GUMAR-771344 format. One line per 4 residues: number of its first residue (from 1); for each residue y, x negated, z negated of N, C-alpha, C, O. Coordinates in nm, 3 decimals, decimal comma. Example, Ala and Ser with C-alpha at 12.3 -4.5 7.8 and 13.67 -1.06 7.14 Angstrom:
1) -0,569:-1,319:-0,780:-0,450:-1,230:-0,780:-0,330:-1,320:-0,780:-0,332:-1,424:-0,846  -0,225:-1,285:-0,708:-0,106:-1,367:-0,714:0,003:-1,290:-0,787:0,114:-1,341:-0,804
// end
This chain:
1) 0,302:7,727:1,937:0,194:7,776:2,020:0,244:7,781:2,164:0,357:7,822:2,189  0,161:7,740:2,256:0,196:7,741:2,397:0,104:7,832:2,477:-0,006:7,867:2,431  0,148:7,868:2,593:0,070:7,951:2,683:0,057:7,882:2,817:0,150:7,817:2,865  -0,060:7,896:2,876:-0,086:7,839:3,008:-0,145:7,945:3,098:-0,205:8,042:3,051
5) -0,128:7,925:3,227:-0,199:8,009:3,323:-0,304:7,922:3,391:-0,282:7,804:3,417  -0,416:7,982:3,418:-0,527:7,916:3,486:-0,553:7,992:3,614:-0,549:8,115:3,614  -0,580:7,923:3,721:-0,599:7,989:3,850:-0,718:7,929:3,923:-0,741:7,808:3,921  -0,792:8,018:3,987:-0,908:7,977:4,065:-0,919:8,070:4,186:-0,903:8,191:4,173
9) -0,946:8,012:4,301:-0,974:8,090:4,422:-1,114:8,053:4,469:-1,153:7,937:4,469  -1,188:8,156:4,509:-1,325:8,135:4,555:-1,344:8,201:4,691:-1,283:8,304:4,721  -1,428:8,140:4,772:-1,471:8,201:4,897:-1,594:8,123:4,947:-1,627:8,017:4,895  -1,658:8,178:5,047:-1,783:8,119:5,097:-1,765:7,990:5,177:-1,857:7,910:5,186
13) -1,647:7,970:5,235:-1,624:7,851:5,316:-1,515:7,765:5,252:-1,422:7,818:5,192  -1,527:7,633:5,264:-1,423:7,547:5,207:-1,291:7,561:5,282:-1,287:7,612:5,394  -1,184:7,514:5,219:-1,055:7,514:5,286:-1,059:7,419:5,405:-1,122:7,314:5,401  -0,991:7,458:5,510:-0,977:7,368:5,624:-0,865:7,268:5,590:-0,786:7,293:5,499
17) -0,858:7,157:5,660:-0,747:7,064:5,637:-0,610:7,130:5,656:-0,517:7,101:5,582  -0,599:7,217:5,753:-0,471:7,287:5,777:-0,436:7,377:5,658:-0,322:7,379:5,614  -0,534:7,450:5,607:-0,510:7,536:5,490:-0,470:7,453:5,369:-0,378:7,489:5,296  -0,538:7,343:5,349:-0,506:7,256:5,236:-0,364:7,200:5,248:-0,292:7,192:5,148
21) -0,324:7,161:5,368:-0,188:7,112:5,391:-0,086:7,221:5,366:0,021:7,196:5,310  -0,118:7,343:5,406:-0,026:7,456:5,385:-0,009:7,483:5,235:0,102:7,508:5,189  -0,119:7,478:5,162:-0,111:7,497:5,016:-0,024:7,388:4,955:0,062:7,418:4,871  -0,045:7,264:4,995:0,038:7,154:4,943:0,186:7,178:4,971:0,270:7,152:4,885
25) 0,217:7,228:5,090:0,357:7,254:5,126:0,417:7,365:5,040:0,531:7,356:4,997  0,340:7,470:5,016:0,388:7,580:4,932:0,411:7,531:4,790:0,515:7,558:4,730  0,314:7,459:4,735:0,328:7,406:4,599:0,451:7,315:4,591:0,526:7,322:4,494  0,471:7,232:4,691:0,588:7,143:4,692:0,718:7,223:4,695:0,817:7,183:4,634
29) 0,719:7,335:4,766:0,841:7,416:4,774:0,874:7,482:4,640:0,989:7,522:4,618  0,776:7,495:4,551:0,798:7,552:4,419:0,806:7,444:4,310:0,805:7,475:4,191  0,814:7,320:4,351:0,814:7,207:4,259:0,926:7,217:4,155:1,037:7,259:4,186  0,895:7,179:4,032:0,995:7,180:3,925:1,014:7,040:3,864:1,062:7,028:3,752
33) 0,977:6,937:3,938:0,986:6,799:3,886:1,127:6,766:3,839:1,144:6,706:3,732  1,228:6,804:3,915:1,366:6,775:3,874:1,399:6,843:3,742:1,467:6,785:3,658  1,350:6,966:3,724:1,373:7,037:3,598:1,298:6,971:3,482:1,351:6,962:3,371  1,176:6,926:3,509:1,097:6,856:3,406:1,172:6,731:3,361:1,185:6,705:3,242
37) 1,220:6,653:3,458:1,290:6,529:3,426:1,423:6,555:3,356:1,460:6,483:3,263  1,495:6,658:3,400:1,623:6,691:3,335:1,601:6,728:3,190:1,674:6,682:3,103  1,500:6,810:3,164:1,471:6,850:3,026:1,429:6,728:2,943:1,471:6,714:2,828  1,347:6,641:3,000:1,301:6,522:2,928:1,417:6,429:2,891:1,415:6,368:2,785
41) 1,517:6,419:2,978:1,627:6,326:2,955:1,744:6,387:2,878:1,814:6,316:2,806  1,766:6,518:2,894:1,885:6,579:2,833:1,854:6,689:2,733:1,939:6,725:2,652  1,732:6,742:2,737:1,699:6,854:2,651:1,755:6,986:2,702:1,745:7,088:2,635  1,813:6,985:2,821:1,872:7,106:2,878:1,775:7,173:2,973:1,695:7,106:3,040
45) 1,783:7,304:2,979:1,696:7,381:3,068:1,566:7,419:3,000:1,553:7,413:2,878  1,472:7,459:3,082:1,341:7,500:3,030:1,247:7,380:3,025:1,259:7,286:3,103  1,154:7,387:2,933:1,054:7,280:2,920:0,936:7,306:3,014:0,824:7,333:2,971  0,966:7,298:3,144:0,866:7,320:3,248:0,754:7,217:3,242:0,772:7,108:3,187
49) 0,640:7,253:3,298:0,533:7,159:3,328:0,504:7,173:3,477:0,511:7,283:3,532  0,473:7,064:3,541:0,443:7,068:3,685:0,318:7,149:3,714:0,230:7,164:3,629  0,311:7,201:3,834:0,195:7,273:3,884:0,079:7,175:3,897:0,095:7,067:3,953  -0,035:7,213:3,845:-0,152:7,125:3,850:-0,259:7,186:3,939:-0,307:7,297:3,915
53) -0,296:7,111:4,040:-0,407:7,149:4,128:-0,520:7,051:4,101:-0,505:6,930:4,121  -0,633:7,103:4,054:-0,745:7,015:4,022:-0,799:6,947:4,147:-0,794:7,002:4,257  -0,851:6,829:4,127:-0,914:6,754:4,236:-1,035:6,831:4,288:-1,102:6,902:4,213  -1,063:6,815:4,415:-1,176:6,882:4,478:-1,307:6,850:4,405:-1,396:6,935:4,400
57) -1,319:6,732:4,350:-1,442:6,692:4,280:-1,467:6,774:4,154:-1,580:6,777:4,105  -1,364:6,841:4,100:-1,380:6,925:3,981:-1,421:7,068:4,014:-1,457:7,145:3,925  -1,418:7,105:4,142:-1,451:7,241:4,181:-1,601:7,262:4,179:-1,678:7,169:4,206  -1,642:7,384:4,145:-1,785:7,416:4,140:-1,813:7,542:4,219:-1,725:7,627:4,237
61) -1,936:7,555:4,266:-1,977:7,676:4,338:-1,888:7,706:4,456:-1,863:7,620:4,541  -1,841:7,830:4,461:-1,759:7,876:4,573:-1,610:7,850:4,554:-1,529:7,897:4,633  -1,572:7,776:4,449:-1,431:7,748:4,425:-1,372:7,663:4,537:-1,433:7,564:4,580  -1,256:7,701:4,584:-1,185:7,623:4,685:-1,050:7,573:4,633:-0,986:7,488:4,695
65) -1,010:7,626:4,518:-0,880:7,590:4,460:-0,886:7,625:4,313:-0,936:7,732:4,276  -0,834:7,537:4,228:-0,834:7,565:4,085:-0,729:7,477:4,018:-0,699:7,368:4,066  -0,675:7,525:3,906:-0,577:7,447:3,833:-0,529:7,520:3,709:-0,578:7,629:3,676  -0,432:7,460:3,641:-0,374:7,519:3,521:-0,233:7,462:3,503:-0,206:7,349:3,540
69) -0,146:7,542:3,446:-0,009:7,500:3,421:0,041:7,566:3,293:0,027:7,687:3,275  0,100:7,485:3,205:0,161:7,540:3,084:0,292:7,608:3,123:0,364:7,562:3,211  0,321:7,718:3,055:0,445:7,790:3,081:0,555:7,739:2,988:0,527:7,700:2,875  0,679:7,738:3,036:0,789:7,699:2,948:0,800:7,800:2,834:0,773:7,919:2,852
73) 0,840:7,751:2,716:0,845:7,841:2,601:0,958:7,807:2,504:0,951:7,847:2,387  1,059:7,736:2,548:1,162:7,691:2,457:1,285:7,781:2,449:1,379:7,751:2,375  1,286:7,890:2,524:1,401:7,981:2,523:1,351:8,124:2,539:1,240:8,146:2,587  1,434:8,222:2,499:1,394:8,361:2,522:1,367:8,384:2,671:1,443:8,338:2,756
77) 1,263:8,453:2,701:1,221:8,488:2,836:1,177:8,368:2,921:1,156:8,383:3,041  1,164:8,250:2,860:1,121:8,133:2,936:0,981:8,153:2,993:0,956:8,121:3,109  0,889:8,206:2,911:0,753:8,227:2,960:0,751:8,326:3,076:0,678:8,309:3,173  0,832:8,431:3,064:0,840:8,531:3,171:0,890:8,465:3,300:0,833:8,487:3,407
81) 0,995:8,386:3,290:1,049:8,318:3,408:0,946:8,222:3,467:0,928:8,217:3,589  0,878:8,147:3,381:0,776:8,054:3,428:0,659:8,124:3,495:0,613:8,083:3,601  0,611:8,231:3,432:0,498:8,306:3,490:0,537:8,364:3,625:0,459:8,357:3,720  0,656:8,422:3,634:0,702:8,479:3,760:0,711:8,371:3,869:0,671:8,393:3,983
85) 0,763:8,256:3,832:0,777:8,145:3,928:0,641:8,103:3,983:0,624:8,091:4,104  0,545:8,079:3,893:0,414:8,031:3,939:0,333:8,140:4,008:0,253:8,109:4,097  0,351:8,265:3,968:0,281:8,374:4,039:0,333:8,385:4,182:0,256:8,409:4,275  0,464:8,367:4,200:0,519:8,367:4,337:0,460:8,252:4,418:0,428:8,268:4,535
89) 0,445:8,137:4,356:0,384:8,022:4,424:0,240:8,055:4,463:0,201:8,034:4,578  0,163:8,105:4,369:0,023:8,136:4,397:0,010:8,247:4,500:-0,082:8,245:4,582  0,099:8,344:4,497:0,095:8,452:4,595:0,127:8,401:4,735:0,075:8,452:4,833  0,212:8,302:4,743:0,249:8,245:4,873:0,134:8,179:4,943:0,118:8,193:5,064
93) 0,051:8,106:4,869:-0,059:8,038:4,937:-0,177:8,130:4,958:-0,259:8,104:5,046  -0,187:8,236:4,881:-0,301:8,327:4,895:-0,303:8,396:5,030:-0,408:8,445:5,074  -0,189:8,402:5,096:-0,183:8,470:5,226:-0,183:8,374:5,344:-0,174:8,417:5,459  -0,195:8,243:5,317:-0,189:8,149:5,430:-0,320:8,147:5,507:-0,333:8,073:5,605
// end
């Protein structure tokens, strides 16, 4: 069984290009691609999944940001570490 987090941000006005670029920069700073690849090739580390930001075309109503990410679950406390990591990422862009 796996666990995922789902995230959505809503507001009355769409993101500006500057805000969208800032979000991309924050997400990139929390990137786990190297960890994903290391686990895929060696089986070492956590079984991370990359952060997923849905395309703008999938947003509805007042949504300005939405996505989902599976949490790592292959070791004790892996889900806790994964949730903490992605919550820090989401908290970083929420204040931009």
